[in-house]
C-alpha positions as a printed NumPy array, in Angstrom:
array([[  0.163,   0.243,   0.011],
       [  0.891,   3.245,  -0.978],
       [  1.377,   6.036,   1.351],
       [  2.313,   8.797,  -0.921],
       [ -1.572,   8.264,  -3.053],
       [ -2.039,  10.448,  -5.786],
       [ -5.733,  12.861,  -6.284],
       [ -7.765,  11.216,  -9.022],
       [ -8.756,  13.601, -11.344],
       [-12.418,  14.056,  -9.518],
       [-10.746,  14.855,  -6.292],
       [ -8.166,  17.826,  -7.89 ],
       [-11.27 ,  19.4  ,  -9.572],
       [-13.314,  19.296,  -5.99 ],
       [ -9.941,  20.926,  -4.24 ],
       [ -9.938,  23.555,  -6.661],
       [-13.53 ,  24.107,  -6.914],
       [-13.048,  24.574,  -3.158],
       [ -9.312,  27.176,  -3.416],
       [-11.638,  29.07 ,  -5.721],
       [-14.506,  29.541,  -3.174],
       [-12.169,  30.08 ,   0.362],
       [-10.046,  32.937,  -1.875],
       [-13.096,  34.892,  -3.617],
       [-14.572,  36.668,  -0.427],
       [-17.551,  38.249,  -2.618],
       [-18.04 ,  34.392,  -4.415],
       [-21.496,  32.927,  -4.677],
       [-22.652,  29.371,  -4.994],
       [-25.435,  28.272,  -6.926],
       [-26.824,  25.009,  -6.82 ],
       [-30.169,  23.984,  -9.382],
       [-33.082,  26.017,  -8.842],
       [-34.129,  27.503, -11.774],
       [-34.402,  25.424, -16.091],
       [-34.023,  28.184, -18.45 ],
       [-36.408,  27.789, -21.196],
       [-36.004,  26.226, -24.354],
       [-33.032,  24.788, -23.605],
       [-31.654,  21.903, -21.566],
       [-29.095,  25.009, -19.524],
       [-29.877,  24.958, -16.351],
       [-28.411,  28.458, -14.271],
       [-29.604,  29.424, -10.437],
       [-30.586,  32.608,  -9.722],
       [-29.306,  34.777,  -7.013],
       [-29.678,  38.554,  -6.306],
       [-26.023,  39.45 ,  -5.734],
       [-24.752,  36.792,  -8.613],
       [-22.493,  38.767, -11.414],
       [-25.389,  38.441, -13.344],
       [-22.948,  39.586, -16.451],
       [-21.501,  36.213, -15.668],
       [-24.22 ,  33.87 , -15.355],
       [-25.592,  35.797, -18.956],
       [-21.376,  34.67 , -20.026],
       [-21.462,  31.437, -19.509],
       [-25.117,  30.676, -20.178],
       [-24.65 ,  32.332, -23.783],
       [-21.228,  30.012, -24.151],
       [-23.945,  26.234, -22.773],
       [-26.859,  27.414, -25.552],
       [-23.415,  28.744, -28.248],
       [-21.698,  24.382, -27.944],
       [-26.093,  23.35 , -27.201],
       [-26.945,  24.954, -31.327],
       [-23.531,  24.269, -32.848],
       [-22.406,  27.399, -32.461],
       [-19.367,  28.058, -32.976],
       [-19.475,  32.202, -33.978],
       [-21.261,  32.366, -30.711],
       [-18.514,  30.383, -28.731],
       [-15.481,  32.559, -30.   ],
       [-17.668,  35.804, -29.292],
       [-17.381,  35.998, -25.636],
       [-13.928,  35.467, -25.511],
       [-10.528,  37.622, -26.046],
       [ -8.972,  38.018, -29.299],
       [ -6.2  ,  35.954, -27.842],
       [ -8.432,  35.038, -24.703],
       [ -7.103,  31.175, -23.568],
       [ -9.08 ,  27.589, -24.382],
       [ -7.465,  24.291, -22.305],
       [ -9.116,  21.065, -22.189],
       [ -7.463,  17.919, -21.695],
       [ -5.275,  17.182, -25.161],
       [ -5.859,  20.196, -25.876],
       [ -4.512,  24.286, -25.82 ],
       [ -5.759,  26.799, -28.13 ],
       [ -5.376,  30.593, -27.82 ],
       [ -7.131,  33.114, -29.763],
       [-10.749,  33.41 , -31.486],
       [ -9.746,  31.587, -34.395],
       [ -7.576,  28.116, -32.99 ],
       [-11.204,  27.755, -30.884],
       [-13.531,  28.259, -33.868],
       [-11.714,  25.538, -36.427],
       [-11.8  ,  22.956, -32.71 ],
       [-15.569,  23.981, -31.77 ],
       [-16.594,  23.425, -35.761],
       [-14.288,  19.915, -35.332],
       [-16.483,  19.059, -32.499],
       [-19.04 ,  19.257, -34.952],
       [-18.342,  17.583, -37.534],
       [-18.247,  15.057, -35.231],
       [-20.677,  15.207, -32.371],
       [-24.535,  16.215, -32.316],
       [-26.986,  16.503, -29.811],
       [-24.909,  18.254, -27.095],
       [-26.746,  19.473, -24.1  ],
       [-25.401,  20.885, -20.966],
       [-26.448,  21.051, -17.949],
       [-25.421,  23.893, -15.396],
       [-25.048,  21.996, -11.828],
       [-23.024,  25.152, -10.053],
       [-21.369,  27.904, -10.858],
       [-19.123,  29.565,  -8.704],
       [-17.91 ,  33.245,  -9.139],
       [-17.029,  36.458,  -7.768],
       [-15.968,  40.115,  -9.471],
       [-13.803,  38.473, -12.994],
       [-13.332,  34.824, -12.189],
       [-14.53 ,  31.808, -11.375],
       [-15.787,  28.386, -11.56 ],
       [-18.788,  26.289, -13.116],
       [-20.052,  22.55 , -13.167],
       [-21.657,  21.392, -16.394],
       [-22.858,  18.186, -17.301],
       [-21.844,  17.518, -21.381],
       [-23.99 ,  15.176, -23.226],
       [-23.757,  14.703, -27.059],
       [-24.073,  12.189, -29.59 ],
       [-21.061,  11.169, -32.061],
       [-22.059,  11.223, -35.596],
       [-20.568,   8.123, -37.431],
       [-21.618,   5.671, -34.387],
       [-24.572,   6.92 , -32.994],
       [-22.436,   6.212, -29.481],
       [-23.807,   8.793, -27.179],
       [-22.064,  10.034, -24.218],
       [-22.078,  12.136, -20.607],
       [-19.128,  13.766, -18.979],
       [-19.204,  16.226, -15.747],
       [-17.215,  18.745, -16.689],
       [-15.55 ,  21.435, -14.342],
       [-14.09 ,  25.013, -15.795],
       [-12.105,  27.87 , -14.554],
       [-12.676,  30.975, -15.938],
       [-10.89 ,  34.268, -15.697],
       [-12.603,  37.13 , -17.627],
       [-11.445,  40.942, -18.176],
       [-13.485,  43.664, -19.57 ],
       [-16.538,  40.758, -20.739],
       [-14.737,  38.347, -22.419],
       [-13.114,  35.513, -21.513],
       [ -9.01 ,  35.366, -20.956],
       [ -8.673,  32.43 , -19.42 ],
       [-11.623,  29.189, -19.694],
       [-10.042,  25.67 , -18.187],
       [-11.584,  22.606, -18.854],
       [-11.022,  19.805, -15.97 ],
       [-12.469,  16.332, -16.803],
       [-12.013,  12.413, -17.188],
       [-11.114,  11.026, -21.097],
       [-11.977,   7.722, -20.132],
       [-15.84 ,   8.137, -19.863]])
């Protein structure tokens, strides 16, 4: 038995979310309460929540659900960074190309936002992502945690954490 055991991905994501919460004195935690109309997107309401960030996150979820690469990059700064397991992109054009590549391979993307932790310009979001592979018809679902940073109303940093095995 190895006493120097490493954390698994789920534990790392949870730890990151806790750290952001602890160090964000003005942070707000949201849980499932209100479902957006005409979408599987789920965002909670809070009078203290930064509504601009809430709206941006909802736009991102809806843009992925509707396969709208232009809407995805509209919320990113010109040199915004998008990182996911196995992928590191910089700039709107690279992000747009990657999104369009995804849309060629997958359909029926659905996103359910389950938690938002936010401060003035940064935060974390957890969402459940599901889709269907166009070639095989295989459906998949994954829980995704994202750390983000906003500057002048645009995403400058977006990093996703999920286990690619599922």
